[in-house]
C-alpha positions, 0 to 999 in steps of 0.5 A: 681267245673267247674259248680260253677266257671261258676255260679260265672262268671255269677253272676259277669257279672249280677252285673257289668251290674246292676252297669253300668245301675245305673251309666251310664248317659242318654241323654235328650230325647225331650218331645212331644209337650204338654207333662208334661215333661220327667225326665232323669236318671242322674249320680247323682241319687238324681238329677232330670234333666227334659225337658218340651216341649211347643209350643214356648219354651223348659224348662229345669229344674234341681231339687237339694235336700236339701242334705248334699252331694250337695253344691250350691254356686255362682262364679264371673269371673274377666271379663266375661266367658262362662258358661261351661268354668266357670263350668269346671274350678271349677269342677262343676256338673252343672252351671246356669247363674247368676245375671245381669251385664254391658256387656260394662264394664263387672262389676256386677250390682247385689250383690254377697256374697261368703263364707260370703264375698261381692265379687260383689258390684253394688255400685262400678259400676260407669256406674250404679251409675252415669247413669242419666236415672237410678237415679229415680230407683237406690234405688230399683235397689240396693234392689233387690231380691237375692238367699241366703244360710244361715247356722243355726247351723248345718242346711243349709237353702235356702231363696229368700229375698230382699237385705235389709232383715235381716238374721234370728236369730242364722243364718249366711249368707254364700252365696248370688246371686242377680237378680230379680224380685221375681216371686213367690208368686207374681211378684215384677217387679215394686217394684224392679225398672224393670218396671215403670208406669206413668198414667197407661202407662208402661214407663220402662220395662227393662226385656221386661217382657211381651214379650216372651224371653229366661229366667232363674230362681231359685225356692224353692219347697214345699219339700225345694229342689232347682229348677233351670230353663232355658227357651230356645227359639224354633226358632218360632217367639216370642218364649220363655216365659213372666215372667208371663208365667214363674211364672205360670209354676213354680207353676205347678212344686211345686215351692213356692218361686222363683226369676228371673235371667239374661235372654235373651242372658245370659240364659244357663244351664250346666249339665253333660258336656253339655250346653243348651243355651236359646237365638237364633240368627236370623238364629236359632243358639244358642247365647253363651254369656259370663256371669259375675256370675253363680251358681255352683252345686258341691259335698259337699266333694269338699270344694273349693269355686267359684273364684272371 
C-alpha cells in the first residue's frame, strides 16, 4: 500500500509540473541581429508572440488565429489614454495602438465602428474639416483604408478595405478601425492623401513614409490569421523602418493584405501585462504617448465591448 501511495504522489507531481510548463508565460528573449525571429511560448497557446531583431529596429508581432475563442475589436477613449490603461480597463489579453487623431483637440481623424455603430467620425472634427492646408486632400482623407470585421451568417471574416467599399452580400459590418495607407498588396499612400507630388517632386508626406520611424500595422496572412506588428526604434540614428521596408517585411511573414496604423510616438503593443513602445526620445527612453483608439484582443467568452 505504501508503494502504491508513493507512486500516486509521484504521478500527481509529474502532472502538476507538466501543467505548469504548459501554462506559465515566458518572457521574450531578444533575437540575435539578423535572426529570422524568436517565437515565445505564451499563456494563450494559439497565439504567437514573436520578436525580430534588425540592425536598426526590433519588430514585435502577435499572430491571432481566426478562431472562435478570440475576439478583436476597437475601442475609443473619450479623451486620450495610454495603451496599457485602456487594455487593463477592458481586461484585454493584448492591445495595439489604432488610428490617427488630432493631439491638440483629442478628436479622431479616422472612422471607428463598434458593434455596428459609428463611434468616431472624422467629419465631426472641425480642425480637420476646416483646415485650408488639407482641403485639397480632404476627399482622400475621408476615404482611407480601414480594418474591418464582418459577420457573414455564422462565419466571421476580416478584411482591409477603403471606407467607401461596400459590405459583401449577406454580411454585416460589425467593427472597423480606420488608418492607412494600405501596405499590401501595394502601398496606396498617394491615393489616400498621405503623399502628394507636383511635377515629380514630393510636396506632401504626412507620415514621413520614406524615413525610418516607429511603425504600427495590421495584416491578414495566407492562412487568414491576423498579424499585429509594431516596429520599435533601437536608439541608433535613423532607426525604425520606412513604409516600404515594413511592407517588404510583411511579405516575408506570409501577410497578403496589410494596412498602416498610427505610428511614431503612438506606436505601442501590449501583451500579457507588458507594453513595448516604438518611439524613443533623444536620450533613448521610450515615449509613452496617450492615444485615441486601440485594437483589443479579448477572449470570445467575454462579450463586453470597447468603451466610447
